C-alpha positions as CSV (number, residue, x, y, z in Angstrom):
1,M,33.5,177.2,-83.2
2,T,29.7,177.7,-83.5
3,L,27.8,176.5,-87.0
4,E,27.5,180.5,-88.0
5,S,31.5,180.5,-87.5
6,R,31.9,177.4,-89.7
7,L,29.5,178.7,-92.2
8,D,31.4,182.0,-92.4
9,V,34.7,180.1,-93.0
10,W,33.0,177.7,-95.7
11,S,31.6,180.6,-97.6
12,R,34.6,182.8,-98.2
13,G,35.7,183.5,-101.7
14,W,35.0,180.5,-104.1
15,R,34.3,178.0,-101.2
16,G,30.8,178.8,-101.0
17,P,30.0,178.3,-104.8
18,V,32.0,175.3,-104.6
19,F,30.2,173.9,-101.5
20,A,26.8,174.5,-102.9
21,A,27.8,172.7,-106.3
22,L,29.2,169.7,-104.0
23,V,25.8,169.7,-102.3
24,A,24.0,169.1,-105.6
25,L,26.4,166.6,-106.6
26,I,26.1,164.4,-103.6
27,A,22.2,164.5,-103.8
28,G,22.1,163.8,-107.3
29,L,25.0,161.4,-108.4
30,P,23.6,158.3,-106.5
31,G,20.4,158.6,-108.5
32,L,22.3,159.0,-111.9
33,F,23.8,155.3,-111.6
34,A,21.0,153.4,-110.1
35,M,17.7,154.7,-111.8
36,P,17.0,152.6,-115.0
37,P,16.0,154.6,-117.9
38,L,12.7,156.4,-117.3
39,D,9.7,157.1,-119.7
40,R,8.7,158.8,-121.3
41,D,10.7,161.9,-122.0
42,E,14.2,161.0,-120.4
43,S,14.5,158.0,-122.9
44,R,13.0,160.1,-125.9
45,F,16.0,162.6,-125.3
46,A,18.4,159.4,-124.9
47,Q,17.4,157.6,-128.0
48,A,17.5,161.0,-130.1
49,T,20.9,161.5,-129.1
50,S,21.9,158.2,-129.5
51,Q,20.9,158.4,-133.2
52,M,23.0,161.4,-133.5
53,L,26.0,159.4,-132.7
54,E,25.1,156.7,-134.7
55,T,23.9,158.4,-138.1
56,G,26.6,161.6,-137.5
57,D,23.6,163.9,-138.1
58,Y,24.0,166.4,-135.3
59,V,21.2,168.9,-136.7
60,V,18.3,167.0,-137.2
61,I,16.3,165.5,-134.2
62,K,14.9,162.0,-134.7
63,F,13.4,159.5,-132.5
64,Q,13.7,156.0,-134.8
65,D,12.5,157.3,-138.0
66,Q,9.9,160.3,-136.8
67,P,11.2,163.7,-136.6
68,R,11.2,165.1,-132.9
69,F,10.5,168.7,-133.5
70,K,9.6,170.1,-129.9
71,K,12.8,171.7,-128.4
72,P,15.9,173.0,-129.7
73,V,19.3,170.8,-129.9
74,G,21.5,172.0,-127.1
75,I,20.4,169.0,-124.4
76,H,21.3,166.6,-127.4
77,W,24.6,168.2,-127.9
78,L,25.6,168.3,-124.6
79,Q,24.5,164.4,-123.8
80,A,26.6,163.7,-127.4
81,I,29.6,165.1,-126.0
82,S,29.0,163.1,-122.7
83,V,28.5,159.7,-124.5
84,K,31.7,160.1,-126.7
85,A,33.6,161.0,-123.4
86,F,32.5,158.4,-121.1
87,S,30.8,155.7,-123.1
88,D,29.3,154.8,-126.2
89,A,26.2,154.7,-128.0
90,E,25.8,151.1,-128.6
91,D,26.3,150.5,-124.9
92,R,23.0,152.4,-123.9
93,R,24.4,153.5,-120.9
94,I,21.7,156.0,-119.3
95,W,24.1,157.2,-116.8
96,A,26.3,158.8,-119.5
97,Y,23.3,160.8,-120.6
98,R,22.6,162.0,-117.7
99,I,25.8,163.7,-117.0
100,P,24.8,167.2,-118.3
101,S,22.0,167.6,-116.4
102,L,24.2,166.5,-113.0
103,L,26.2,169.4,-114.2
104,G,23.5,171.7,-114.7
105,A,22.4,171.2,-111.3
106,M,25.6,171.6,-109.8
107,L,26.3,175.2,-111.9
108,A,22.7,176.2,-110.6
109,A,23.5,175.6,-107.1
110,A,26.9,177.3,-107.3
111,A,25.6,180.4,-109.4
112,C,22.6,180.8,-106.9
113,A,25.4,181.2,-104.0
114,W,27.7,183.3,-106.5
115,G,24.7,185.6,-107.1
116,A,23.3,185.8,-103.6
117,A,26.7,186.5,-102.3
118,A,27.0,189.8,-104.0
119,L,23.5,190.9,-102.9
120,F,23.6,189.7,-99.4
121,D,26.8,188.3,-97.7
122,P,29.1,185.2,-98.5
123,R,27.2,183.4,-95.8
124,T,23.7,184.0,-97.1
125,G,25.0,183.1,-100.7
126,L,26.4,179.6,-99.5
127,L,22.9,178.6,-97.8
128,A,21.2,179.7,-100.8
129,G,23.2,177.6,-103.2
130,A,23.1,174.6,-100.8
131,I,19.2,175.0,-100.2
132,L,19.1,175.1,-104.3
133,G,21.3,171.9,-104.8
134,A,19.5,170.2,-102.1
135,T,15.8,170.4,-102.9
136,F,13.8,167.6,-104.0
137,L,13.0,169.0,-107.3
138,L,16.5,170.1,-108.5
139,S,18.2,166.7,-107.0
140,T,15.7,164.7,-108.9
141,E,16.1,166.4,-112.3
142,A,19.8,166.1,-111.8
143,F,19.7,162.4,-112.6
144,I,17.0,163.1,-115.6
145,A,18.5,163.3,-118.8
146,K,16.4,165.9,-120.2
147,T,16.5,169.3,-120.6
148,D,15.3,170.9,-117.1
149,A,18.3,170.9,-115.2
150,A,20.6,172.3,-117.8
151,L,18.1,174.8,-118.2
152,C,18.1,175.6,-114.7
153,G,21.8,175.8,-114.4
154,T,22.1,178.3,-117.6
155,T,19.2,180.5,-116.3
156,T,20.6,180.6,-112.8
157,L,24.1,181.4,-114.0
158,A,22.3,184.5,-116.3
159,M,20.6,185.8,-113.2
160,A,23.3,185.5,-110.8
161,A,25.4,187.4,-113.3
162,L,22.5,190.2,-113.5
163,A,22.4,190.0,-109.6
164,R,26.1,190.8,-109.4
165,V,25.9,193.7,-112.2
166,Y,22.9,195.0,-110.3
167,A,24.9,195.0,-106.7
168,A,27.7,196.6,-108.5
169,Q,25.5,199.5,-109.8
170,L,24.3,200.0,-106.4
171,R,27.7,200.6,-105.4
172,G,28.4,203.1,-107.9
173,E,30.8,200.3,-109.5
174,K,31.0,198.8,-113.0
175,A,30.6,195.2,-113.4
176,G,33.6,192.7,-114.9
177,K,33.5,191.9,-118.5
178,W,33.6,187.9,-117.1
179,T,30.5,188.7,-115.3
180,K,28.8,190.2,-118.1
181,L,30.2,187.4,-120.6
182,A,28.5,184.9,-117.8
183,F,25.3,186.9,-118.0
184,W,25.2,186.3,-122.1
185,L,26.8,182.7,-122.2
186,G,23.9,181.7,-119.8
187,L,21.1,183.4,-121.9
188,S,22.7,181.9,-125.3
189,I,23.0,178.1,-124.0
190,A,19.6,178.4,-122.2
191,A,18.1,179.2,-125.4
192,L,19.8,176.7,-127.3
193,I,18.3,173.9,-124.8
194,K,14.8,175.2,-124.6
195,G,14.0,178.4,-126.4
196,P,12.4,181.4,-125.1
197,V,12.1,180.1,-121.5
198,G,15.5,181.6,-120.2
199,L,15.1,184.8,-122.1
200,L,11.8,185.2,-120.6
201,V,12.9,185.1,-116.9
202,A,15.5,187.4,-117.3
203,I,13.4,189.9,-119.3
204,L,10.6,189.6,-116.6
205,A,13.2,190.4,-113.9
206,L,14.5,193.1,-115.7
207,V,11.1,194.8,-116.2
208,G,10.2,194.4,-112.7
209,L,13.5,195.8,-111.5
210,A,12.7,198.8,-113.7
211,L,9.3,199.6,-112.7
212,W,10.2,199.0,-109.1
213,D,13.3,201.2,-108.9
214,R,11.8,203.7,-111.5
215,K,15.4,203.7,-113.4
216,A,17.0,201.2,-116.0
217,A,20.0,203.4,-117.0
218,W,22.1,200.4,-115.2
219,M,21.2,198.1,-117.4
220,K,23.3,199.6,-120.3
221,D,26.3,197.9,-118.8
222,L,25.1,194.6,-119.9
223,G,27.2,195.0,-123.0
224,W,24.2,194.7,-125.3
225,T,26.4,195.4,-128.6
226,W,28.7,192.4,-128.1
227,G,26.2,190.3,-126.0
228,L,23.8,190.3,-128.7
229,I,26.5,189.1,-131.3
230,L,27.4,186.4,-128.9
231,F,23.9,185.1,-128.5
232,A,23.4,185.2,-132.4
233,A,26.8,183.4,-132.9
234,I,25.7,180.6,-130.5
235,C,21.9,180.2,-131.5
236,L,21.8,181.1,-135.3
237,P,24.1,178.4,-137.0
238,W,21.8,175.9,-136.0
239,A,18.6,177.5,-136.3
240,M,19.3,178.2,-139.9
241,M,20.9,174.7,-140.7
242,I,17.7,172.9,-139.1
243,T,15.5,175.5,-141.1
244,V,17.1,174.4,-144.2
245,A,17.4,170.9,-143.5
246,T,13.6,170.6,-142.7
247,D,12.2,173.4,-145.2
248,G,11.3,175.1,-141.7
249,A,9.3,172.0,-140.8
250,F,10.7,172.1,-137.0
251,W,9.7,175.5,-136.6
252,G,6.2,174.8,-137.6
253,A,6.1,171.6,-135.5
254,A,8.0,173.4,-132.7
255,V,5.6,176.5,-132.4
256,G,2.3,175.1,-133.7
257,G,2.8,171.6,-132.3
258,D,4.3,172.0,-128.9
259,L,4.2,175.4,-127.9
260,A,0.8,176.6,-129.1
261,P,-1.0,173.6,-127.5
262,K,0.7,174.4,-123.8
263,L,-0.8,178.0,-124.2
264,A,-4.0,177.1,-125.4
265,G,-4.9,174.2,-122.7
266,G,-3.3,171.4,-120.8
267,Q,-1.3,169.8,-123.6
268,E,-1.3,165.9,-123.1
269,G,-3.4,165.8,-120.1
270,H,-1.0,168.1,-118.3
271,A,-3.6,170.5,-117.2
272,G,-3.9,172.0,-113.4
273,P,-5.5,175.1,-111.8
274,F,-3.8,178.5,-110.9
275,G,-2.0,177.8,-107.5
276,Y,-0.6,174.5,-108.6
277,H,3.1,175.0,-108.5
278,A,2.3,176.9,-105.1
279,L,0.4,173.9,-103.7
280,L,3.6,171.7,-104.6
281,A,6.6,174.0,-103.7
282,P,6.4,172.9,-99.9
283,L,7.1,169.4,-101.2
284,L,9.7,170.4,-104.2
285,S,11.6,172.5,-102.0
286,F,12.1,169.8,-99.1
287,P,14.2,169.6,-97.1
288,A,14.2,173.3,-96.7
289,T,10.5,173.6,-96.6
290,L,10.6,174.8,-93.0
291,L,12.0,178.3,-94.3
292,L,9.4,178.6,-97.0
293,P,7.0,180.7,-94.7
294,A,9.8,182.7,-93.6
295,G,11.3,183.2,-96.8
296,L,7.9,184.7,-98.4
297,V,7.7,187.1,-95.1
298,V,11.3,188.1,-95.8
299,G,10.2,188.7,-99.2
300,W,7.4,191.3,-98.3
301,K,8.7,192.7,-95.3
302,K,12.7,193.4,-96.6
303,R,11.4,194.3,-99.9
304,S,13.2,197.9,-99.6
305,E,16.7,195.7,-99.2
306,P,18.1,195.6,-102.6
307,G,18.8,191.9,-102.6
308,V,15.4,191.0,-101.5
309,R,14.1,193.1,-104.4
310,F,16.1,191.4,-107.0
311,A,15.0,188.0,-105.7
312,V,11.2,188.9,-105.8
313,C,11.4,190.3,-109.3
314,W,13.2,187.1,-110.2
315,L,10.5,185.1,-108.4
316,V,7.2,186.6,-109.0
317,P,6.9,187.6,-112.6
318,T,8.3,184.0,-113.7
319,W,5.9,182.2,-110.8
320,L,3.0,183.9,-112.1
321,M,4.0,183.3,-115.9
322,F,3.9,179.3,-115.2
323,E,0.8,179.5,-112.7
324,I,-0.9,181.5,-115.5
325,L,0.2,178.7,-118.0
326,P,-2.7,176.4,-118.8
327,T,0.0,173.3,-119.0
328,K,1.5,172.5,-115.8
329,L,4.5,170.3,-115.1
330,V,5.9,170.1,-111.7
331,H,9.4,171.1,-113.0
332,Y,8.1,174.0,-115.0
333,E,8.8,176.6,-112.0
334,L,12.5,175.1,-111.5
335,P,14.2,178.3,-113.2
336,A,12.4,180.4,-110.5
337,Y,13.7,178.0,-107.3
338,G,17.2,180.0,-107.3
339,A,15.0,183.1,-106.2
340,L,13.2,181.4,-103.8
341,A,16.3,180.0,-102.4
342,M,17.6,183.0,-101.9
343,L,14.7,184.5,-99.8
344,M,14.8,181.3,-97.3
345,A,18.5,181.8,-96.8
346,A,18.0,185.5,-96.1
347,A,15.4,184.3,-93.8
348,V,18.0,182.8,-91.5
349,R,19.7,186.2,-90.9
350,E,16.4,187.3,-89.3
351,P,14.6,186.8,-86.1
352,L,11.7,184.4,-87.4
353,G,8.4,185.4,-86.3
354,R,6.4,183.2,-83.9
355,L,3.5,182.3,-87.1
356,A,6.3,181.6,-90.0
357,R,8.0,179.3,-87.6
358,F,4.9,177.1,-86.7
359,I,3.8,177.1,-90.0
360,G,7.2,176.3,-91.8
361,G,7.8,173.5,-88.7
362,G,4.3,172.1,-89.7
363,L,4.9,172.0,-93.5
364,S,8.3,170.5,-92.9
365,V,6.5,167.7,-90.6
366,L,4.0,167.1,-93.1
367,M,6.3,166.8,-96.2
368,G,8.9,164.6,-93.9
369,A,5.8,162.1,-93.3
370,L,4.6,162.3,-96.9
371,L,7.7,161.0,-98.4
372,A,8.1,158.3,-95.8
373,A,4.4,157.4,-96.8
374,V,5.5,157.2,-100.5
375,A,8.7,155.0,-99.4
376,V,6.3,152.6,-97.4
377,Y,3.4,152.8,-100.1
378,G,6.0,151.8,-102.7
379,Q,7.4,148.9,-100.9
380,V,4.3,147.6,-100.0
381,Q,2.8,147.6,-103.6
382,F,5.6,146.8,-105.7
383,G,8.6,146.0,-103.4
384,T,9.7,142.6,-101.8
385,G,11.2,141.3,-98.3
386,G,14.5,142.4,-99.6
387,D,13.4,146.0,-100.0
388,I,12.5,146.9,-96.4
389,A,15.8,147.6,-95.2
390,W,15.9,150.9,-97.8
391,T,12.3,151.5,-97.0
392,V,12.8,151.9,-93.2
393,L,15.9,154.1,-93.9
394,A,14.0,156.3,-96.5
395,A,11.0,156.6,-94.2
396,L,13.0,157.4,-91.0
397,L,15.3,159.9,-92.8
398,A,12.6,162.0,-94.1
399,L,10.8,161.9,-91.1
400,A,13.8,162.9,-89.1
401,A,14.4,166.0,-91.6
402,G,11.2,166.9,-91.0
403,I,10.8,166.7,-87.2
404,V,14.1,167.4,-86.1
405,G,14.3,170.6,-88.6
406,A,10.8,171.6,-87.2
407,V,11.7,171.4,-83.6
408,L,15.1,173.2,-83.8
409,L,13.4,176.0,-85.7
410,L,10.8,176.3,-82.9
411,R,13.3,176.8,-80.8
412,R,15.0,179.6,-82.7
413,H,17.9,177.8,-84.3
414,S,17.3,178.8,-87.8
415,A,20.8,178.1,-89.4
416,R,21.0,174.7,-87.2
417,A,17.7,173.4,-88.3
418,L,18.4,174.1,-92.1
419,V,21.7,172.3,-91.9
420,T,20.0,169.5,-90.0
421,A,17.1,168.9,-91.8
422,G,19.4,169.6,-95.2
423,V,21.9,166.5,-94.4
424,L,19.0,164.2,-93.4
425,G,16.9,165.3,-96.4
426,V,19.4,164.4,-98.9
427,G,20.1,161.1,-97.3
428,A,16.4,160.3,-97.8
429,H,16.7,161.3,-101.4
430,I,19.6,159.1,-101.9
431,A,17.8,156.3,-100.0
432,L,14.7,156.6,-102.2
433,T,16.2,157.1,-105.5
434,A,19.3,155.0,-105.2
435,G,18.4,152.5,-103.2
436,L,14.5,151.8,-102.8
437,I,12.9,153.0,-105.9
438,P,15.4,150.9,-108.6
439,R,14.4,147.9,-106.7
440,L,10.8,148.0,-107.4
441,E,10.6,145.7,-110.3
442,P,7.2,146.0,-111.3
443,L,7.8,149.8,-112.1
444,F,10.6,149.1,-114.7
445,L,9.2,146.7,-117.2
446,S,11.8,147.9,-119.8
447,K,14.6,147.1,-117.7
448,D,13.0,143.8,-116.9
449,V,12.4,142.7,-120.5
450,A,15.7,144.0,-121.7
451,D,17.3,141.8,-119.2
452,A,15.3,138.6,-119.8
453,L,16.3,139.2,-123.5
454,D,20.0,139.6,-122.5
455,R,19.7,136.4,-120.1
456,T,18.4,134.4,-123.2
457,R,20.8,135.7,-125.4
458,L,18.1,136.9,-127.5
459,S,19.1,140.6,-127.4
460,P,20.8,141.8,-130.6
461,R,23.5,143.1,-128.1
462,S,24.1,139.3,-127.4
463,G,24.6,138.9,-131.0
464,A,21.1,137.5,-131.8
465,A,19.2,138.1,-135.0
466,G,17.5,141.6,-134.6
467,P,15.8,143.5,-134.7
468,V,13.2,142.8,-131.7
469,A,9.8,143.4,-132.5
470,L,7.5,145.0,-129.9
471,T,4.1,144.4,-129.9
472,G,1.4,146.4,-127.6
473,Y,3.9,147.7,-125.4
474,S,6.2,150.5,-127.0
475,E,7.6,152.7,-124.3
476,P,10.6,154.6,-125.1
477,S,12.6,153.1,-122.5
478,L,12.5,149.9,-123.9
479,I,13.5,151.3,-127.4
480,F,16.5,153.0,-125.9
481,Q,17.6,149.7,-124.3
482,L,16.9,147.5,-127.4
483,G,18.4,149.9,-130.1
484,T,17.2,151.9,-132.9
485,A,16.0,149.5,-135.4
486,T,13.7,148.1,-132.7
487,E,10.1,147.3,-134.7
488,L,7.1,148.5,-133.3
489,T,4.3,146.3,-134.8
490,D,1.0,144.4,-133.9
491,G,0.3,140.7,-133.2
492,E,0.7,139.8,-137.0
493,G,4.0,141.8,-137.4
494,A,5.3,139.7,-134.3
495,A,4.4,136.6,-135.6
496,Q,6.3,137.4,-138.9
497,A,9.3,138.3,-137.1
498,V,9.1,134.9,-135.1
499,V,9.0,133.5,-138.5
500,E,12.0,135.4,-139.6
501,G,13.9,134.1,-136.5
502,R,13.8,137.3,-134.5
503,P,12.6,137.6,-131.0
504,A,9.4,139.3,-130.3
505,V,7.8,140.6,-126.9
506,V,4.0,140.3,-127.3
507,E,1.7,142.4,-124.8
508,G,-1.3,140.4,-123.6
509,R,-3.9,142.0,-125.8
510,E,-2.1,141.2,-128.7
511,E,-1.4,137.4,-127.6
512,K,-4.6,135.8,-129.4
513,T,-3.6,137.4,-132.8
514,F,-0.1,136.5,-132.5
515,R,-0.8,132.8,-131.8
516,D,-3.5,132.6,-134.3
517,T,-1.2,134.2,-137.3
518,L,1.3,131.4,-135.9
519,A,-1.0,128.7,-135.9
520,G,-1.9,129.5,-139.3
521,L,1.7,129.3,-140.5
522,G,1.9,126.1,-139.1
523,L,4.2,126.9,-136.0
524,T,4.1,126.7,-132.3
525,P,5.0,129.8,-130.0
526,H,7.8,129.2,-127.9
527,P,7.6,131.6,-125.0
528,V,11.1,132.0,-123.1
529,A,10.4,134.8,-120.1
530,T,7.2,136.6,-119.0
531,V,7.3,139.9,-117.4
532,E,4.6,141.7,-115.3
533,G,4.1,144.9,-113.9
534,L,2.7,148.5,-113.9
535,N,3.4,150.9,-116.7
536,Y,3.4,154.0,-114.8
537,S,3.2,156.2,-117.8
538,D,-0.4,155.1,-118.3
539,G,-1.3,153.2,-115.3
540,D,-2.1,149.8,-117.4
541,Q,-1.0,146.5,-115.8
542,E,1.1,144.7,-118.4
543,R,2.3,141.4,-119.4
544,L,4.6,140.8,-121.4
545,T,5.8,137.5,-123.0
546,I,9.3,137.1,-125.0
547,Y,9.0,134.5,-127.6
548,R,12.2,133.1,-129.4
549,G,12.6,133.2,-133.0
550,E,11.6,130.2,-134.7
551,P,12.4,130.2,-138.5
552,R,10.4,127.6,-140.5
553,A,12.8,125.0,-141.9
554,A,13.4,125.0,-145.7
555,A,11.7,122.6,-147.9
556,P,13.9,119.2,-148.5
557,E,15.7,119.9,-151.7
558,D,13.9,117.0,-153.6
559,E,10.7,118.1,-152.8
560,V,11.4,121.6,-154.6
561,Q,9.6,122.1,-157.5
562,P,11.4,122.9,-160.7
């Protein structure tokens, strides 16, 4: 049986979406368990969710004692359900907070396959879903406990349902109620996760289709009346509760403090030129990079086909929106990658031109070599001799994905090139994210500090007096691992913690103040461990020393003044 025949068998009925979801599961699951808590967004989200579980307040989002009014509550509720089901807030197991992201990635892949099957054919649908699930961008977001993979899943579900409604009207049929329900559920949950992003993607696609087709009557079949009621029923209760609970402060901070700066300029230094996302697309779509040029060619040459037209109307307006946005982060375009996957999968059906094959093959080799270089660089800079096996495996798999895929593509074996590159590329991703990177100890200062506190039985989780005082280093990943009560202070405050019998973690720049303060109190500091490494959030080399609490002995009873 040829590969094409096998793909036809695997794509029949429900098999295509399930197979695509399985690809996303395989690509993301190992990193979910292996990677330590990451800075800064992941640990902020996880810590805020943990506080919801600790306090029972599921309306107001806080990070320690500070309000965190940036994103809606949806991802926190999903994480809270996951932690309650599989772990406990006190255990601080980051993998439990990541499960909604993994499920979001699986939903995105399955939905992409489901939608593409209606517009093209089941085999193209399977390939589109598998491409999306295997991309380095989605399979990485799949093990990070924040909004983006879940947003991609819900938005792709809405767009896939829209694709099926569009395909049904082209056949002169009415879409089923479950399809329309999927559209409104996807949009509603996306809004509860990340505000207007999912809505904008759908609205821009609808406007693009209406202008291109010069008709919009079919859009009446979306069930606007009950759909908007459902949308309001899902989104409005929390919106009203947070408004009352914060006297409207949430909306002022979310719009004025988060959204507006993104529109006005590069928020928090995350600026980038127009074309930033296009430049990164070959890397982020790896291992399907080899079909990226061909997918764009199909988007232009076959634009009269309904499936291609829908994918273009989904992809182009959303992509332009984020290219125009002054603030640039690599994951912003993720809600559009389903459309890109559809175009790349559609290219497999076509005889590819010489130029598209050569450019795709060249990009594939280049991206494979780049990922191999990242593995080698990481090992040289931060690894040890014990990491070499993982480095070699990750580098070889990345190179093989790029080179073998390119060779097969140049020989006109598009489907075989995609499948081979996909298998090797997913293997490279697993070797990097579950094998090599977690072993690069100097990159994970927070984990090393938490482990050192556990080993010396100074962690509150070990029954020691708390909270731990941190000075000079206050990354959210360490706060998440040590608990909500963790104290952020300066050198003098750390000295006072030691006097009170609590452990302190002192960064090198605060060392002198800390020691001088202790000396003035007649105490000698007793370090128990030192951790050194790179704080990748700001690029600083850090030296963190852990001190045992040394409470001053009470004065003898006969010396106590009456």
